[in-house]
C-alpha positions in Angstrom: -14.8 -28.9 52.2 -17.6 -30.6 49.8 -17.5 -27.6 47.0 -14.8 -25.4 48.3 -12.8 -25.1 45.4 -15.4 -23.9 43.1 -18.3 -25.1 41.0 -18.2 -26.6 37.6 -21.2 -27.1 35.2 -20.7 -29.8 32.9 -22.8 -30.4 29.7 -23.8 -33.7 29.3 -23.5 -37.2 31.0 -21.9 -39.4 29.1 -20.0 -41.4 30.3 -16.8 -39.2 30.1 -19.1 -36.3 31.5 -19.9 -38.9 34.5 -16.4 -39.7 34.8 -15.5 -36.0 35.3 -18.1 -35.2 38.1 -16.8 -38.3 40.2 -13.4 -37.1 40.0 -14.0 -33.1 40.4 -16.4 -33.9 43.3 -13.8 -36.3 44.8 -11.2 -33.3 44.6 -13.3 -31.1 46.5 -15.4 -29.3 43.6 -19.0 -28.5 43.7 -20.1 -30.1 40.5 -23.6 -30.0 37.8 -24.9 -32.0 35.2 -26.7 -30.9 32.5 -28.0 -33.7 30.3 -30.6 -33.1 27.7 -32.0 -36.3 27.4 -34.1 -38.0 30.1 -31.3 -40.5 31.3 -27.3 -40.5 31.9 -25.0 -42.4 29.9 -24.9 -41.0 26.3 -24.1 -43.9 23.9 -24.3 -46.0 26.9 -27.7 -46.8 27.5 -30.1 -49.2 27.0 -33.4 -50.3 25.6 -36.1 -52.1 26.9 -38.9 -54.1 24.9 -41.0 -56.6 24.5 -39.3 -58.5 27.8 -36.3 -58.2 26.1 -32.9 -55.7 27.0 -30.5 -54.1 25.0 -27.2 -52.5 25.9 -27.8 -49.4 23.2 -24.3 -48.7 22.4 -20.8 -50.2 22.8 -20.7 -53.8 24.0 -17.2 -54.7 24.3 -15.3 -54.0 27.8 -12.0 -53.8 28.3 -9.8 -51.6 31.1 -11.8 -52.5 33.6 -9.4 -50.6 35.8 -10.5 -47.8 34.8 -13.8 -47.5 36.0 -12.5 -49.1 39.5 -10.0 -46.4 39.8 -13.2 -43.9 40.1 -14.2 -45.7 43.1 -10.7 -45.9 44.9 -10.7 -42.2 44.1 -14.0 -41.3 46.0 -12.4 -43.5 48.7 -15.4 -46.3 47.9 -14.9 -50.2 47.2 -15.9 -50.7 43.8 -17.5 -54.2 44.8 -20.2 -51.8 46.1 -21.2 -50.4 42.9 -19.7 -52.5 40.0 -19.1 -56.0 39.5 -18.1 -57.8 36.0 -16.0 -61.2 35.2 -13.6 -61.7 32.5 -15.0 -63.7 29.5 -13.4 -67.0 28.1 -14.3 -66.6 24.9 -13.3 -63.3 23.2 -15.0 -63.3 20.1 -16.5 -65.8 17.4 -15.7 -65.6 14.0 -17.3 -67.1 10.8 -16.4 -66.9 7.6 -17.6 -67.2 4.2 -16.0 -70.5 3.0 -17.3 -71.9 6.1 -14.3 -71.4 8.9 -15.0 -70.6 12.4 -12.7 -69.6 14.9 -13.0 -69.0 18.9 -10.8 -66.6 19.7 -10.1 -67.7 23.6 -9.2 -65.6 26.5 -5.8 -67.8 26.9 -3.8 -67.0 24.2 -1.9 -69.8 23.8 -5.2 -71.5 23.1 -6.4 -68.9 21.0 -3.3 -69.4 18.7 -3.2 -73.5 18.4 -6.9 -72.8 17.6 -6.0 -70.6 14.6 -2.8 -72.8 13.8 -5.0 -76.4 14.0 -8.0 -74.8 11.7 -5.6 -72.8 9.1 -2.1 -73.5 9.0 -0.6 -70.6 10.5 1.8 -70.7 12.9 0.8 -70.2 16.4 3.9 -68.5 17.3 3.2 -66.0 14.5 0.0 -64.8 16.6 1.8 -65.1 19.6 4.3 -62.4 18.4 1.4 -60.1 17.5 0.7 -60.1 20.7 3.5 -59.6 22.1 4.3 -56.5 19.5 1.0 -55.1 20.8 2.2 -55.2 23.9 5.0 -53.5 23.3 3.1 -51.1 21.7 1.3 -50.1 24.6 3.9 -50.1 26.6 5.7 -47.7 24.6 3.1 -45.2 23.7 -0.3 -46.2 26.0 1.4 -43.3 28.7 1.8 -40.7 26.0 -1.2 -41.0 24.2 -3.7 -42.1 26.0 -2.9 -41.0 29.8 -2.0 -37.9 29.2 -2.2 -34.5 27.5 -0.6 -34.1 24.4 -0.8 -30.2 24.5 1.1 -29.7 27.8 5.0 -29.8 27.1 5.6 -31.7 29.7 3.9 -34.8 28.2 7.3 -34.8 25.8 9.8 -34.1 28.4 9.6 -36.8 30.4 10.5 -41.1 31.0 7.9 -42.2 29.0 8.5 -39.9 26.5 12.2 -40.9 25.9 11.5 -44.2 26.0 8.5 -43.8 23.3 11.5 -41.4 21.2 14.1 -44.6 21.3 11.6 -47.0 20.2 10.4 -45.2 17.3 12.3 -47.3 14.6 10.4 -50.0 15.9 6.8 -48.6 16.1 6.4 -48.1 11.9 3.9 -45.1 12.3 4.1 -45.2 8.6 2.9 -48.2 8.1 -0.9 -49.1 7.7 -2.5 -51.8 9.9 -3.6 -53.9 7.0 0.4 -53.8 6.0 1.5 -54.9 9.1 -0.8 -57.3 9.6 -0.3 -59.1 6.0 3.2 -59.3 6.3 2.7 -61.1 9.7 0.4 -63.7 8.1 -0.6 -65.3 4.8 -3.9 -66.5 5.3 -6.0 -63.6 4.2 -9.0 -64.7 6.9 -6.3 -64.3 9.8 -5.4 -61.0 8.4 -8.3 -59.6 8.0 -9.4 -61.0 11.7 -6.5 -58.7 12.7 -7.2 -56.1 10.5 -11.0 -55.3 12.5 -9.4 -53.7 15.1 -9.1 -50.2 12.9 -12.9 -50.2 13.8 -12.8 -50.0 17.4 -12.3 -46.3 16.8 -13.8 -45.9 13.2 -11.0 -46.2 11.2 -9.9 -48.2 8.1 -7.5 -50.8 8.4 -6.1 -49.8 4.7 -6.0 -46.1 5.6 -5.1 -46.3 9.5 -1.6 -46.3 10.9 0.0 -49.6 12.4 0.1 -48.7 15.6 -3.6 -49.4 15.7 -1.9 -52.7 16.7 -1.7 -51.4 20.3 -5.3 -52.6 20.3 -5.3 -56.4 20.9 -3.2 -55.9 23.4 -6.4 -55.0 25.6 -8.9 -57.4 24.3 -6.6 -60.3 24.5 -2.9 -59.2 27.7 -5.4 -57.6 29.1 -8.8 -59.4 28.5 -12.3 -58.6 27.4 -15.0 -58.5 30.4 -18.9 -58.7 31.2 -20.4 -56.3 33.3 -23.1 -57.9 35.3 -26.1 -56.7 34.5 -24.4 -55.7 31.0 -22.6 -52.8 29.4 -25.4 -50.0 30.8 -24.2 -51.0 34.5 -21.1 -48.9 33.7 -23.0 -46.0 33.4 -25.4 -46.8 36.4 -22.7 -47.5 38.9 -20.9 -44.5 38.3 -24.5 -42.3 38.3 -25.2 -43.7 41.5 -21.5 -43.5 42.7 -21.4 -39.0 41.1 -25.0 -38.9 43.5 -23.3 -40.1 46.4 -20.6 -37.7 46.3 -23.5 -34.9 45.9 -23.2 -34.5 42.4 -26.1 -32.6 40.8 -27.9 -33.8 37.7 -30.6 -32.0 35.6 -31.8 -33.5 32.8 -34.0 -33.0 30.3 -32.2 -29.5 30.0 -31.4 -29.1 27.0 -27.9 -26.2 26.8 -28.0 -23.9 24.3 -24.9 -21.8 24.6 -21.6 -21.7 26.9 -21.6 -18.0 27.9 -18.5 -16.3 28.1 -17.0 -12.9 28.3 -13.8 -11.1 28.1 -12.3 -14.5 27.1 -13.4 -17.0 29.8 -16.4 -19.7 30.3 -18.3 -18.1 32.6 -21.4 -20.4 32.9 -24.0 -22.1 30.5 -27.2 -21.0 29.1 -30.0 -24.1 30.2 -33.3 -23.3 28.0 -33.6 -19.7 28.6 -31.6 -19.8 32.0 -28.5 -18.2 32.8 -26.5 -20.3 35.3 -22.7 -19.2 36.3 -20.1 -21.6 37.0 -16.2 -21.2 37.6 -15.3 -23.9 35.4 -16.9 -25.1 32.3 -16.5 -29.1 31.3 -18.3 -30.0 27.6 -18.9 -33.8 27.3 -20.8 -32.8 23.9 -19.5 -33.7 20.9 -16.5 -30.9 19.6 -17.1 -30.2 16.5 -21.5 -30.1 17.5 -20.5 -27.8 20.7 -18.8 -24.8 18.3 -21.5 -25.0 16.3 -24.1 -25.0 18.9 -22.8 -23.3 22.0 -20.2 -21.1 20.9 -21.6 -19.4 17.3 -19.7 -16.5 18.2 -16.8 -17.5 19.2 -13.3 -18.7 17.6 -13.9 -21.9 15.6 -11.2 -24.2 15.0 -11.9 -24.6 11.3 -9.6 -27.1 10.4 -10.2 -29.5 13.1 -13.6 -29.3 12.5 -12.9 -30.0 8.7 -11.4 -33.6 9.6 -12.4 -36.3 8.0 -15.6 -37.9 10.5 -14.9 -41.6 11.5 -17.6 -44.5 10.5 -20.7 -44.9 12.3 -23.1 -47.7 12.6 -26.4 -49.2 11.5 -27.9 -51.5 14.7 -30.9 -53.8 14.6 -31.9 -54.7 17.9 -33.5 -58.0 17.3 -35.5 -60.0 20.2 -34.8 -63.7 18.5 -37.5 -66.2 19.6 -34.5 -69.1 19.9 -31.0 -69.9 21.2 -28.0 -70.4 19.2 -25.4 -72.4 21.1 -22.7 -72.1 18.7 -22.6 -67.8 19.4 -21.9 -66.3 22.7 -21.4 -62.5 23.9 -19.3 -61.4 20.9 -19.8 -62.3 17.4 -18.3 -61.5 13.9 -19.7 -62.5 10.6 -16.9 -61.6 8.2 -17.1 -59.7 4.7 -15.6 -61.7 1.8 -14.1 -58.5 0.5 -12.9 -56.5 3.5 -11.8 -53.9 1.5 -14.5 -53.0 -0.9 -16.5 -52.9 2.5 -14.4 -50.1 3.8 -14.2 -48.6 0.4 -17.7 -48.7 0.2 -17.8 -46.9 4.3 -15.2 -44.0 3.3 -14.6 -43.3 -0.2 -18.5 -44.4 -1.4 -20.3 -43.3 2.0 -22.7 -46.3 1.3 -23.1 -49.7 2.3 -21.4 -52.6 1.0 -24.1 -55.5 -0.2 -21.5 -57.9 2.0 -21.0 -56.0 4.9 -19.4 -57.6 8.1 -21.9 -58.1 10.9 -21.4 -58.2 14.8 -23.5 -59.6 16.9 -24.0 -59.0 20.4 -25.9 -61.0 22.7 -25.8 -60.0 26.1 -28.5 -63.0 27.7 -25.3 -65.5 27.1 -24.1 -64.0 30.4 -27.2 -62.4 31.8 -30.5 -65.0 30.8 -32.8 -62.1 32.2 -32.0 -59.9 29.3 -34.7 -62.0 27.2 -37.1 -64.9 28.3 -36.3 -68.4 28.4 -35.2 -69.8 25.3 -34.6 -66.6 23.8 -31.6 -64.3 22.7 -31.7 -60.5 22.6 -29.6 -60.0 19.1 -27.3 -56.7 19.1 -27.0 -56.5 15.1 -24.3 -53.8 13.6 -22.8 -53.2 10.9 -20.2 -50.7 10.3 -21.7 -47.2 7.9 -20.7 -44.5 6.9 -21.1 -41.0 8.4 -24.5 -38.9 7.6 -23.5 -36.9 4.9 -27.2 -36.4 3.3 -27.9 -40.3 2.0 -31.4 -41.6 1.5 -30.8 -43.8 4.7 -34.3 -45.5 4.6 -33.4 -47.0 1.3 -30.2 -48.0 2.4 -31.3 -49.5 5.9 -34.3 -51.5 4.2 -31.6 -52.9 2.0 -28.7 -53.6 4.5 -31.4 -55.1 6.9 -31.8 -57.6 3.9 -28.4 -58.5 3.1 -27.8 -59.0 7.0 -30.5 -61.2 7.4 -29.3 -63.4 4.2 -25.9 -63.4 5.6 -26.5 -64.6 9.3 -29.0 -67.4 7.9 -26.3 -68.6 5.6 -23.6 -68.8 7.9 -25.6 -70.2 10.4 -27.5 -72.3 8.3 -31.3 -71.0 10.0 -33.7 -68.7 8.3 -33.4 -65.6 11.0 -36.6 -63.8 9.1 -38.9 -65.5 11.3 -37.3 -65.3 14.4 -37.3 -61.5 14.5 -40.0 -60.7 16.9 -39.0 -57.6 18.2 -37.1 -54.8 16.6 -36.0 -51.7 17.4 -33.0 -49.6 15.1 -30.6 -46.8 16.1 -28.6 -45.2 12.5 -26.4 -42.2 11.8 -29.0 -39.7 12.0 -30.6 -40.9 15.5 -27.0 -41.8 16.7 -26.9 -37.6 15.7 -30.0 -36.8 17.4 -29.8 -38.5 20.7 -26.4 -37.8 21.5 -25.0 -34.9 19.5 -22.5 -36.6 17.8 -21.9 -34.7 14.5 -23.3 -36.2 11.1 -23.6 -39.3 13.6 -19.9 -40.3 13.3 -19.1 -42.5 16.2 -15.8 -41.6 17.4 -15.9 -37.7 15.9 -12.8 -37.3 13.5 -11.6 -40.5 12.0 -7.9 -42.1 12.2 -7.4 -42.6 8.8 -3.9 -40.6 9.2 -1.0 -41.3 10.9 -1.0 -38.2 12.6 -4.7 -38.9 13.7 -3.5 -38.6 17.1 -2.4 -34.7 16.9 -5.6 -34.1 15.2 -8.1 -34.1 17.7 -8.4 -31.2 19.6 -7.4 -30.9 23.0 -9.0 -31.4 26.4 -9.0 -27.2 27.2 -10.0 -24.6 25.3 -6.6 -22.7 23.4 -9.1 -19.7 23.1 -10.9 -19.5 26.7 -10.4 -19.9 29.9 -11.9 -22.1 32.2 -13.6 -24.3 29.5 -12.7 -28.1 29.2 -13.7 -30.9 26.5 -14.1 -34.7 27.3 -15.5 -37.5 25.5 -14.8 -39.4 22.3 -14.5 -36.7 20.1 -11.3 -34.8 21.4 -7.9 -36.1 23.2 -7.3 -39.3 23.2 -9.9 -40.5 21.4 -13.7 -42.5 21.1 -14.5 -45.7 23.3 -14.9 -46.5 26.9 -11.2 -46.3 28.0 -10.4 -43.3 26.2 -13.5 -41.0 27.0 -12.9 -42.6 30.9 -9.1 -40.8 30.6 -10.1 -37.7 28.7 -12.0 -37.2 31.8 -8.8 -37.7 34.2 -6.5 -35.1 31.6 -9.7 -32.7 32.2 -9.7 -33.3 36.1 -5.9 -32.8 36.0 -6.1 -29.6 34.0 -8.8 -28.1 36.5 -7.0 -28.8 39.4 
C-alpha cells in the first residue's frame, strides 16, 4: 500500500532528489519533495531564449542504464518515458598548433586517428582504455555503488578483489604522471588529463584512479537523450509524479527540525512539516550552515578544499559549423598553468580550455534553422570573493579570440543571444557552496574518504544525497547516491 512504510520529506529536486523520490515511492513510502526553485532538476535544468534552447548544466550523458533502472524498479517501461541514442563521435579536439582529433565511439578507430595524426601507437591508446576498464571492474562496486561508511562494504567479494589488485591500481600516482608514462605526445597526455575536470579536479594533483572515467565514455559509451539533457530531469520527474510523489516548488526550506538527536521534519518558510525520514539533496556544506545551524557541524569535511566551478556563456550563433559536433574542446596551450590559475591563484588563465556543447546537432529544434546553440564553458575557480564582473568580461574576450582563431571565423558578430552562468549564480540557483560544482575537490588521494556519508552520523533519520556527498558529483554518481540513501532508509 502506498505510504505504508512511512512519510519521507526530500529537500531539493535535483537529479539525486528526484531519483531518491522514485526509489522510495517504489518501495512504498509516501514522498514529498520541497524545492526552492520553480522547476525541478537543480543544475540539470534548461534555458530558452530568442528561439534557442540550452541545457543549463551537465552536458555529457554516460551510464544511461542507471536512469533506465529507475523506471524498471517502478515497474515501468523506460522507453515510455525516456529515449536516447549512442553518439558516434564522443568529442572533437582542437589544438593551437592546428591538430584536430575526433574521438570516435569505435575505440579502434579512435586509436588509429591518434596514431595517424600524432604518431602515438594505437596500441597505447587501447592499453589505456583497457586499464580504465580494469579500474572500473576493480573499484566501481566499492567506491561508486556502495556506502563507504558501512563495514559490510569492505567485507565482501568486491572488496577482496580490489584488495588483491591494489599494487596495480597506482593509488599514489597523479592522473598526469600516469598519463605521461603512457604517452610521449603532450597533446595526447592533455587529452586524457582532461578527465580530472569531470569532478572539478586538477590532473596534476588528483590521483591516477581518475583514469576510471574514460571507461564510462569510451568502453560503455556516450549518449544523447532525445530532447536534450533536460529530458533526463523531465522523465524522472514525470515518473515520480506517476508514482504519487508530491512536489512543492517555490518552497524555501529554512530548517531541518530535530528533537532528541533525531530529524523529525522540516520548516518550509514559516510552516513546520513532520516526517519519519528526511533526505537532503542540498549541498552538504550549505545544509549544515543554514538548515542545521544548531547541530554539531562536521568541521573537517566542511573545511576541505572545494572543487572548481564553471563560467558558461549560452550563445545563440547565427551560423552552422560542420567541423563541430555535439562535444568540442579547444585546448589551452599550457594546461598546467591553466590549472595553477584555477586552484592556486583562484583566477582565470588568459588562455583557457574552452568546451562547446551544441545540442542542435542532434536536436535541430534547439536552434533556428541555419543556427546553433552553443553552451560555451570554461573551468574556473569556485567563488572566494574575486572580482567576477571583471574576470567574466576578460574571459569572454579571451574565449572569443581563441575560438575565432582555431575556427578561422570571427564568431563575435554571430552571437545573437547570450545568457551567462557563473559561480555566484550557480550558488544562488543550486545552493552549491561557493559555487563549486562538485562539492569538495578530489585533489587528494584520500578524497573518496573525505566526503560526507549518505546519512547523518549524529542525527537519526537524516540522509544526504547529491554531488556534494558520497560518491561524488555528476549524473551517474548523483543517481548512485540516491540508491545508497534508499537502501539505508529501507
